[in-house]
C-alpha positions in Angstrom: -164.2 72.0 161.7 -165.5 70.1 164.6 -165.1 66.5 164.8 -168.9 65.9 164.7 -168.7 66.6 161.3 -167.6 63.3 160.8 -170.7 61.8 162.6 -172.1 60.5 159.4 -169.2 58.6 158.4 -168.4 57.1 161.8 -171.8 55.9 162.0 -171.7 54.5 158.5 -168.2 52.5 159.3 -169.6 51.4 162.6 -172.6 49.5 161.0 -171.4 46.0 159.8 -173.9 46.0 157.0 -171.7 48.6 155.1 -168.7 46.7 155.4 -167.3 43.6 153.5 -168.3 40.2 155.3 -170.9 42.1 157.5 -169.0 40.9 160.7 -169.2 42.9 164.1 -167.6 45.9 164.3 -165.1 47.0 167.1 -164.0 50.6 167.5 -160.5 51.9 168.5 -160.1 55.3 169.4 -156.9 57.2 169.6 -156.2 61.0 169.7 -155.8 61.2 166.2 -157.6 58.4 164.8 -160.6 55.8 164.7 -160.3 52.4 163.8 -163.1 50.0 162.9 -162.4 46.4 163.2 -164.4 44.0 161.1 -163.6 40.5 159.9 -160.3 40.2 158.6 -159.8 44.1 157.8 -159.2 47.2 159.9 -160.4 50.6 158.4 -158.7 53.8 159.8 -159.8 57.4 159.2 -158.2 60.4 160.9 -160.1 62.4 163.2 -161.1 65.9 162.0 -158.9 67.6 164.9 -156.0 69.8 165.0 -153.5 70.2 167.7 -150.5 72.1 168.3 -148.5 69.2 166.8 -150.7 67.9 164.1 -153.5 69.2 161.7 -156.0 66.7 160.2 -158.8 69.6 159.9 -159.6 69.1 156.1 -160.3 66.2 154.1 -157.3 66.7 151.8 -155.0 66.8 154.7 -156.5 63.5 156.1 -156.1 62.0 152.9 -152.4 63.2 152.4 -151.6 61.9 156.1 -153.0 58.6 155.2 -151.3 58.1 151.9 -148.1 59.0 153.9 -148.9 56.4 156.6 -149.1 53.8 153.8 -145.9 55.0 152.1 -143.8 54.9 155.4 -145.4 51.3 156.8 -146.2 49.0 153.8 -142.4 48.5 153.0 -141.8 46.9 156.4 -145.4 45.6 157.2 -146.6 44.4 154.0 -148.9 41.8 155.4 -150.9 44.5 157.4 -150.9 47.4 155.1 -153.1 47.3 152.1 -154.4 50.7 150.5 -156.4 54.1 150.9 -159.9 54.0 149.8 -162.8 56.3 149.8 -166.3 56.7 151.5 -168.3 58.3 148.8 -171.7 59.7 148.5 -173.8 58.7 145.5 -176.4 61.1 143.9 -179.0 60.2 146.3 -177.2 60.9 149.2 -176.3 57.5 150.3 -172.7 56.7 151.5 -170.7 53.7 150.3 -167.3 52.3 150.7 -165.4 52.4 147.4 -168.5 53.4 145.6 -169.3 55.9 142.9 -169.6 59.8 143.7 -167.3 62.2 145.5 -165.3 61.2 148.5 -166.6 62.5 151.8 -163.7 60.6 153.9 -160.7 58.8 153.4 -160.1 55.4 154.9 -156.6 53.4 155.2 -157.6 49.8 154.7 -155.4 47.1 156.7 -155.4 43.7 157.2 -156.1 42.7 160.8 -153.9 41.2 163.3 -154.5 40.0 166.7 -154.2 42.6 169.3 -152.7 40.3 171.6 -149.8 39.8 169.3 -148.7 43.5 170.1 -145.5 43.6 172.2 -147.1 45.5 175.3 -149.6 42.5 175.4 -146.7 40.1 174.9 -144.8 41.6 177.6 -147.7 41.9 180.0 -148.2 38.1 179.9 -144.4 37.7 180.5 -143.9 36.2 177.0 -141.0 38.7 176.2 -138.3 36.4 176.4 -134.6 36.4 175.7 -134.9 35.0 172.3 -137.8 37.2 171.4 -135.7 40.6 172.8 -132.8 39.6 170.6 -135.0 39.3 167.4 -136.4 42.8 168.3 -132.7 44.5 168.6 -132.0 42.5 165.2 -135.4 43.7 163.4 -134.8 47.1 164.5 -131.5 47.1 163.2 -132.7 46.3 159.8 -135.4 48.4 159.8 -133.0 51.4 160.3 -130.7 50.1 157.6 -133.1 50.7 154.9 -134.5 54.2 156.2 -133.7 57.1 154.1 -130.8 59.0 155.0 -131.3 62.8 155.9 -127.7 64.2 155.6 -129.3 67.8 155.4 -130.3 67.7 159.2 -128.0 68.3 162.0 -128.6 66.0 165.3 -127.9 68.9 167.6 -130.6 71.1 165.8 -133.4 68.3 166.1 -132.4 67.7 169.9 -132.3 71.3 170.7 -135.7 72.0 169.3 -137.4 69.0 171.3 -135.8 70.1 174.6 -137.1 73.7 174.0 -140.5 72.5 173.2 -140.2 70.4 176.5 -139.2 73.1 178.5 -141.9 75.5 177.3 -144.5 72.7 178.0 -143.2 71.9 181.4 -143.4 75.5 182.4 -147.1 75.4 182.2 -147.3 72.2 184.3 -145.8 72.9 187.7 -149.4 72.1 189.2 -149.2 68.8 187.8 -145.6 68.0 188.2 -143.0 68.5 190.7 -141.5 71.8 190.1 -138.1 70.7 191.4 -138.1 67.7 189.2 -139.0 70.2 186.3 -136.0 72.3 187.1 -133.8 69.4 187.4 -134.7 68.2 183.9 -134.3 71.7 182.3 -130.7 71.9 184.0 -129.5 68.8 183.6 -130.5 68.1 180.0 -129.3 71.4 179.0 -125.8 70.6 180.5 -125.7 67.1 179.0 -126.8 68.5 175.5 -123.9 71.3 175.6 -121.6 68.5 176.5 -122.3 66.4 173.5 -123.7 68.6 171.0 -120.7 68.0 168.8 -121.3 64.4 168.7 -124.8 64.7 168.1 -123.8 67.1 164.8 -121.1 64.6 163.6 -123.8 61.8 163.3 -125.3 63.3 160.4 -121.9 63.1 158.2 -122.0 59.3 159.3 -125.5 58.8 157.8 -127.0 58.2 161.1 -130.0 60.9 160.9 -132.5 59.1 158.9 -136.4 59.3 158.5 -137.0 56.9 161.3 -140.2 55.4 162.8 -140.5 58.3 165.4 -143.0 56.4 167.5 -141.1 53.2 168.3 -142.6 51.6 171.4 -143.9 48.2 172.3 -147.6 49.0 171.4 -146.3 49.9 167.8 -144.5 46.6 167.3 -146.6 43.4 166.6 -145.6 39.8 166.1 -146.5 38.7 162.6 -145.8 34.8 162.2 -143.4 35.2 165.1 -141.5 38.2 163.9 -141.6 41.5 165.7 -142.7 43.9 163.0 -143.1 47.6 163.7 -146.0 49.4 162.4 -147.7 53.1 162.8 -144.7 55.0 161.8 -145.2 58.7 162.8 -146.4 60.5 159.6 -147.8 63.6 160.5 -144.4 65.5 161.1 -141.5 64.7 159.1 -139.1 66.7 161.3 -140.3 64.8 164.4 -139.8 61.4 162.0 -136.5 62.3 161.5 -133.8 61.6 164.0 -130.7 59.7 164.9 -131.3 56.0 164.6 -130.2 55.5 168.2 -132.7 58.1 169.4 -135.5 56.2 167.5 -134.2 52.8 169.5 -134.1 55.1 172.9 -138.1 55.0 172.7 -138.0 51.3 172.4 -135.3 50.8 175.1 -137.0 53.3 177.8 -140.4 51.7 177.0 -139.0 48.1 178.0 -137.3 49.6 181.2 -140.6 51.6 182.3 -142.1 48.4 181.9 -139.4 46.8 184.4 -138.4 44.6 181.4 -134.5 45.5 182.1 -132.9 42.4 181.1 -135.1 42.4 177.6 -134.0 46.2 177.2 -130.2 45.0 177.6 -130.6 42.1 175.4 -132.4 44.2 172.5 -129.8 46.8 172.9 -127.0 44.6 172.5 -128.5 42.5 169.6 -129.2 46.1 167.8 -125.7 47.0 167.9 -124.2 43.6 166.8 -126.9 43.3 164.0 -126.3 46.9 163.0 -122.8 46.4 162.7 -121.8 50.1 162.7 -118.7 51.0 164.5 -119.7 54.8 164.9 -122.6 53.6 167.4 -120.1 52.6 170.0 -118.5 55.9 170.4 -122.2 57.4 170.3 -123.3 55.7 173.4 -122.7 58.9 175.1 -125.8 60.2 173.5 -128.0 57.4 175.0 -128.9 58.9 178.3 -130.0 61.9 177.0 -132.0 60.2 174.2 -133.8 57.9 176.8 -134.1 61.0 179.1 -135.9 62.8 176.5 -138.2 60.0 175.4 -139.4 59.6 179.1 -139.9 63.4 179.6 -142.0 63.6 176.2 -144.3 60.8 177.7 -144.8 62.8 181.0 -145.7 65.9 178.9 -148.2 64.1 176.8 -149.7 62.3 179.6 -150.3 65.7 181.5 -151.9 67.2 178.2 -154.0 63.9 178.2 -155.0 64.7 181.7 -156.3 68.0 181.0 -158.9 66.2 178.7 -159.7 63.4 181.3 -159.7 65.0 184.5 -161.5 62.3 186.3 -158.6 59.9 185.3 -156.7 59.6 188.8 -154.1 57.3 187.4 -152.7 59.9 184.9 -150.7 62.4 186.8 -149.1 59.8 189.2 -147.8 58.2 185.5 -146.6 61.6 184.3 -144.6 62.0 187.4 -143.1 58.7 187.3 -141.9 59.3 183.6 -140.5 62.5 184.5 -138.5 61.1 187.5 -137.0 58.2 185.1 -136.2 61.1 182.8 -133.8 62.5 185.2 -132.5 59.4 186.4 -131.1 58.8 183.0 -129.2 62.1 183.2 -127.3 60.8 186.2 -125.7 57.7 184.7 -123.6 55.4 186.8 -119.9 55.3 185.9 -118.4 53.1 183.1 -116.7 50.1 184.2 -114.9 47.3 182.2 -115.6 43.6 183.4 -114.2 40.6 181.8 -115.5 37.3 182.2 -113.0 34.2 181.3 -112.8 30.5 181.8 -112.7 27.7 179.8 -115.3 26.7 177.5 -118.6 25.5 179.2 -118.2 27.4 182.3 -121.3 29.6 181.5 -119.8 33.0 180.5 -122.5 34.1 178.2 -125.1 32.9 180.5 -123.6 34.9 183.5 -122.8 37.9 181.1 -126.4 38.1 179.8 -127.7 38.2 183.4 -125.0 40.8 184.7 -125.0 43.3 181.9 -128.5 44.7 182.9 -126.9 45.6 186.4 -124.0 47.5 185.2 -123.4 51.1 184.3 -125.6 53.2 182.5 -129.1 52.4 181.0 -129.9 49.9 179.6 -126.9 48.1 181.0 -123.5 47.1 179.8 -122.4 46.4 176.2 -121.9 42.9 175.9 -118.9 41.9 173.8 -118.9 38.0 173.2 -115.9 36.4 171.2 -118.0 33.6 169.6 -120.2 36.1 167.9 -117.2 38.4 166.8 -115.7 35.5 165.3 -118.7 34.7 163.2 -119.2 38.2 162.3 -115.7 38.1 161.0 -116.3 35.4 158.9 -119.7 36.8 157.7 -121.7 33.8 158.7 -124.7 33.6 161.3 -124.3 33.1 164.9 -125.3 29.2 164.6 -123.1 28.4 161.6 -120.2 25.9 162.6 -116.6 27.2 161.8 -113.8 25.0 160.7 -110.7 24.6 162.8 -108.4 27.1 160.8 -111.1 30.0 162.3 -109.5 29.6 165.7 -105.8 30.0 164.8 -103.6 32.6 166.4 -104.2 35.1 163.7 -107.9 34.9 163.7 -107.9 35.0 167.5 -105.7 38.1 167.3 -108.3 39.8 165.1 -111.1 38.7 167.2 -109.6 40.1 170.3 -108.8 43.1 168.6 -112.3 43.8 167.3 -113.5 43.4 170.9 -110.9 45.7 172.4 -111.7 48.4 169.6 -115.4 48.4 170.4 -115.2 48.3 174.0 -112.5 51.3 173.8 -115.0 53.3 171.8 -117.9 52.6 174.3 -115.9 53.0 177.4 -114.5 56.6 176.2 -118.4 57.3 175.4 -119.0 56.4 179.3 -120.7 53.2 178.7 -120.1 50.1 180.6 -118.6 46.9 178.8 -118.6 43.1 179.6 -116.4 41.0 177.7 -117.2 37.4 177.3 -114.3 35.2 176.3 -112.0 32.6 177.5 -109.3 35.0 178.2 -106.7 32.0 178.3 -103.7 34.0 176.8 -101.8 36.4 179.1 -101.2 38.7 176.3 -105.2 39.3 175.7 -105.6 39.6 179.6 -102.6 42.2 179.7 -104.5 44.1 176.6 -107.5 44.5 179.0 -105.5 46.1 181.8 -104.2 48.5 179.0 -107.5 49.1 177.8 -108.9 50.1 181.3 -105.6 52.6 182.0 -106.1 54.1 178.4 -109.9 55.1 179.2 -109.7 55.6 182.9 -112.1 52.9 183.8 -112.3 50.6 186.6 -111.5 46.9 185.8 -112.7 43.5 187.2 -111.8 40.2 185.9 -114.1 37.3 186.8 -112.7 33.7 186.3 -115.4 31.1 186.2 -114.2 27.7 187.4 -115.8 24.2 187.3 -114.8 20.6 187.2 -113.9 18.9 183.9 -116.5 16.5 184.0 -119.5 19.0 184.5 -117.9 21.6 181.5 -117.5 18.3 179.2 -121.4 17.5 179.9 -122.5 21.1 179.4 -120.7 21.6 176.1 -122.0 18.0 174.8 -125.5 19.2 175.9 -125.4 22.7 174.1 -128.0 23.3 171.2 -128.6 26.4 169.1 -125.3 28.2 170.7 -122.9 30.2 169.1 -120.0 28.7 170.4 -118.2 25.8 168.4 -116.3 24.2 171.4 -117.0 20.4 172.1 -115.4 18.0 174.5 -112.1 17.9 172.9 -111.6 21.6 172.9 -112.4 21.6 176.6 -110.1 18.9 177.3 -107.1 20.7 175.3 -108.1 24.2 177.2 -107.9 22.5 180.4 -104.7 20.5 179.8 -103.0 23.9 178.8 -104.7 26.3 181.3 -103.0 28.9 182.8 -105.3 31.0 184.8 -105.0 34.4 185.9 -103.8 35.3 189.3 -105.4 38.5 190.3 -109.1 37.8 188.6 -111.6 37.2 191.2 -112.5 33.4 190.9 -116.3 32.5 190.8 -117.5 29.0 191.4 -119.6 28.2 188.5 -120.1 24.5 189.1 -123.8 24.9 190.4 -126.7 26.5 189.0 -126.4 30.1 186.9 -128.2 32.0 189.7 -125.4 31.0 192.3 -123.0 31.9 190.0 -124.5 35.4 189.3 -124.9 36.2 192.9 -121.2 35.6 193.4 -120.4 37.8 190.4 -122.7 40.6 191.8 -120.9 40.3 195.4 -117.4 40.3 193.8 -118.1 43.6 191.8 -120.0 45.3 194.8 -116.6 44.3 196.8 
């Protein structure tokens, strides 16, 4: 049925007199839904439409999809999702919300939030800072941990089906998109897929194929009481909503990088891996280039499809071409490299690593392994929990460095760059880095940060909300017994972090 069959219901919901509180009504229109904002509530109906990829063409189907949307989203966003109610018609022919009579349309009732708190709006005003990026990665890791495992699905089959659909769609878009870019995507994505298909399929046995969000971009995450909260999970296709958790994450990472937020993407990526605490993910980083590429390619396809219905919008085709160019860039990742950042406490190793990681290796930048965090994880405490002195004994130190090297080895073998952030005061640990680089065939660079003792003492004394437990006494002991490496590049860390970063970048280039 045509969408104009819903005109009476749309007019009814557009009239504030028919909604509780009688507040002015604002309407949001998407390709598959209409949302009526009034007072403290939002009322969502599915459009009476049918596309190649979704079918809302009957009342029953729209009812089923709203119930599925509620089921998927209410557990993770209970402060948003409330219930599904009916627009009914009484014996006199009048429409009512939750009234007597037969249902003529179904409505998902939600608690309204400030649209300014959606993360795309937060990012646009420059408020997606490091702290929020860390929270974002943590929240998504927790979200995936509670998603249902789909062990009957093979990762290779899911990705192959998506690639086939993309190639078929792109074959009809050569007038809108560059034919050379399309051909390159088809060839490069197929080559990458064939190289990693065994790894894709192995992920199923590890429980990493789950019923995920499916549409995890910045517009579908909102700050609720300051916490990033995913909402509006893809409900209309269980196959599209089922994927490797890293493929689900890839949409968010790609969206951040497309917005120019490469630093935030890298911080979210590293936060996700740390909080997920899944060793399999490090060896699966070889999948990330294809996952991010597909996510960008899908948006290129969707934007071209949208342009066919909006021929007067001159911004759409250039945007689609940009996404396709980005999709191809992911399929030519930079070579992996191993970087170690060492020095006594207070030299700014973590500050440097956080700024350096987005600039190294395949997108979204290097894996950042920090000894302070690994130590806290080893003891099962939060990063800001202070540990006793026994947590820094030789045996514990060995376990921390072994854990870091194990994660780094898996990531490097998967072709992903690694930055290892620790003091590296012991020669045995530094030799382990050289061995790690040899074993993985990776270029190694050691950066040694140096600053005068007085400056270091002042820095550690001023620290707040930091995972490091080092204090002035620790700094003095480290300086007293220091045996600096002779073959690492020495970086003057006495001045501001920007200067330290510039030196590090130059050192890596040379």
